[in-house]
C-alpha positions as CSV (number, residue, x, y, z in Angstrom):
1,X,29.7,-2.7,-59.0
2,X,31.0,0.7,-58.2
3,X,31.0,1.4,-54.6
4,X,30.7,5.1,-53.6
5,X,33.3,6.3,-51.3
6,X,30.7,7.7,-49.1
7,X,29.1,4.4,-48.7
8,X,32.7,2.9,-47.4
9,X,33.3,6.1,-45.3
10,X,29.6,5.5,-43.5
11,X,30.3,1.7,-43.1
12,X,33.8,2.5,-41.6
13,X,32.6,5.2,-39.5
14,X,30.1,2.8,-38.3
15,X,32.3,0.0,-37.5
16,X,34.3,2.4,-35.4
17,X,31.6,4.0,-33.7
18,X,30.3,0.6,-32.9
19,X,33.5,-0.9,-31.4
20,X,34.1,2.3,-29.2
21,X,30.7,2.5,-28.3
22,X,30.9,-1.3,-27.2
23,X,33.9,-0.3,-25.1
24,X,32.3,2.7,-23.2
25,X,29.0,0.3,-22.7
26,X,31.2,-2.2,-20.7
27,X,33.3,0.3,-18.8
28,X,33.0,0.1,-15.2
29,X,32.0,4.0,-14.9
30,X,29.1,3.3,-17.3
31,X,27.8,0.5,-15.5
32,X,27.7,2.5,-12.4
33,X,25.9,5.1,-14.4
34,X,23.5,2.7,-15.8
35,X,22.5,1.6,-12.3
36,X,22.0,5.1,-10.9
37,X,19.6,5.5,-14.1
38,X,17.7,2.2,-13.5
39,X,17.6,2.9,-9.5
40,X,15.9,6.4,-10.4
41,X,13.5,4.8,-12.9
42,X,12.8,2.2,-10.3
43,X,12.0,5.0,-7.9
44,X,9.4,6.8,-10.5
45,X,7.7,3.5,-10.9
46,X,7.0,3.1,-7.5
47,X,5.9,6.4,-6.9
48,X,3.3,6.0,-10.1
49,X,2.2,2.8,-8.4
50,X,1.3,4.8,-5.2
51,X,-0.3,7.5,-7.0
52,X,-2.3,4.8,-9.1
53,X,-3.3,3.2,-5.9
54,X,-4.5,6.7,-4.2
55,X,-6.2,7.6,-7.4
56,X,-8.3,4.2,-7.4
57,X,-9.0,4.8,-3.9
58,X,-10.7,8.1,-4.5
59,X,-12.4,7.0,-7.4
60,X,-14.1,4.1,-5.2
61,X,-15.1,6.4,-2.8
62,X,-16.6,8.9,-5.2
63,X,-18.4,6.0,-7.0
64,X,-20.0,4.6,-3.6
65,X,-21.0,8.3,-3.1
66,X,-22.4,8.7,-6.1
67,X,-24.3,5.3,-5.8
68,X,-25.6,6.6,-2.5
69,X,-27.2,9.9,-4.0
70,X,-28.9,7.9,-6.8
71,X,-30.4,5.3,-4.3
72,X,-31.4,8.3,-2.0
73,X,-32.7,10.3,-5.1
74,X,-34.5,6.7,-6.5
75,X,-36.4,6.2,-2.6
76,X,-37.6,9.9,-2.8
77,X,-38.7,9.8,-6.1
78,X,-40.4,6.5,-5.2
79,X,-42.0,8.2,-1.9
80,X,-43.1,11.1,-3.9
81,X,-45.1,8.9,-6.8
82,X,-46.7,6.7,-3.5
83,X,-48.0,10.1,-2.3
84,X,-49.4,11.1,-5.7
85,X,-51.3,7.8,-5.8
86,X,-52.6,7.9,-2.4
87,X,-53.9,11.6,-3.0
88,X,-56.0,10.8,-6.4
89,X,-57.8,7.8,-4.7
């Protein structure tokens, strides 16, 4: 088995990067940074949830108005049909 020098260098580099990366991830400053990022993500999530709630309310209002329009239109059409039939007799 012939091992390529490039493969060995990539393996050693990856191992070093992993070791250093693990130490960086465990540092106190990094944890503070992660906490700030997570806090910002939670604020964004709350804002999205609020926006979705407002959107649902608006959609419900629109649907109610549309149903009302259709009911009114249907009753007007029914009244017009009754008038047409009474005129024919």
